[in-house]
N, C-alpha and C positions, 0 to 999 in steps of 0.2 A: 643687727647684723646677721645673727644666725638665721633669722626669718627670711631675710633677703637671699642669703646663700642657699637655704633650703628651697625657696621658690625658684631660683635659677637652676638648681640641680633637677628639680621636678620638670621644669620646662625643657631642659636639655634631654632628659630621659624620654619625655613624650615625643619630642622631635626625632630622636634617634630611633625610638620604637616605631614611629610611622615610616621612617625611611627604610626599614627592613621589610615592610609589607607594601610593595607597590600596588597601585590600583590595577586590576586586571584589564587587559585590552579586550573589550567585548566583541570586537570584530574578528579576533583570532581564537577566542575561547571555544572549546568544544561544546556543542549543544547538549542539553539535558534531554534524553529521550525516554519515553515511557512505552513499554511494550505490553502492559497489562490492560486489557480493555475494561471500560467501566461497565458495571452491570446495567442491563437494560431489560426491564420487565416487558416492554412492548415487543421486543424481538425474541425474548427467551423461548416462547412457545410458538414461534413462527418458522417452521423449517422451510428451506428453499425448495422451489419447484422448478423442474426442468420443462421448458416448453416442448410441445409436440410439433414436429415438422416432417414432411415427406421429401425425400431426395428425388430430384429429377433424373431421368435416364442420362448416364454419362457424367453427371455432376454430383458432388458430395455436399454434405452439410456438417456443421459442428454446432452442437447444442450443449448447454451446460448450466451449472448453477454456481453461485458464488456465496461462500459461507465464511463465518468467522473461524479462524484456526482453532481447533480443539473443541468446537461446538457445532451444532447443526443450525445455528441461528443464521438466517439469511442476511446478506449484505446488499441492500437495494441501492440502485442509482450509481453504479460504477460504469465502466465501459470495457468492451472487449474488441481486440483488433487481431486480424490474421495477417501475418506478414510472410514474405518469402523467407526461406531458411537463411538466406544471405543477409536478411535484414534491410535490404535496399529499397523495398517497395511494399506498400500496403495493398493486400489482395482483396480483403473484405473488411468492412467496418470503417470507422468505429461504430459499434452498436451499443446502445444503452442497456445496462442490466435493469430489468424491470423491477417493479415493487415487490415481486415474489422472489427476487434473487436469480432469475433465469435470463438467459440470452440465447440468441440463435444467429448463426452466420450461415446463410444459405447460398445455393448456386455457386459453389466453389469448384474450380477445376481440380482434378486429382493431382496430388503431388505432396512434397514435403514442405511444411510450414512451421512458423513459430506463432503460437497463440500468446498474446499479452493481455492480461486482465489486471485492472486496477480499480480501486475504490478509495474514496476520501478517507483520510486518517489511517490508511493501511499501506503496507509495503506491496508494491506491484509484483506480479509473478509472470514469468515467461516460461513456456514449455514447448518442446518440439512435438509435433504430431504429423502423421501421414493421413491425408484425406484420400479416400477411395471413391471412385465413381459409383453412383447409385447407392451409396451407404450414408448413414447418419452416425457420426461419431459423438459419443457422449462423454463429457468431462465434468468433474467436480473440482472446483478450485477453492482452496481454503487459504484466505489471506491473513497475514499476521498484522495485528494492530500495531501502529507505530506513530507516535506523536512526539515531535521534538520542539523544545522551547529554547529560544536564543538564536544566535546567528549561525 
């Protein structure tokens, strides 16, 4: 009798204990994000290089490099887009960031724009800039590593 009573009490304790800890809803759970990039020996000694372009008369150009934030290691194979400052239209690009981490947006009319750069497993960055006719603007964009797991 004592054994049956103890078994019933144990089953009841297990059921009550489970009832206090509901299964999390994976669709509404916050994702787990990592912001520390893995070490990469391949890219460690490979600084980014900015391509050389010449601006045409009356038009401007934007050249730059994309690197890992806090390092000089290049981030190849992202993309860069130049949009109107109102964000309603793409003016130049998208252009691919080359294997050396560089990009060039050429033959751009003078004016105020937003440059958006992104790369796989990194947080995109947008910055305002003014393109001048006959000039080449150089930018260095350092993207933060960001990988999220879950929904």
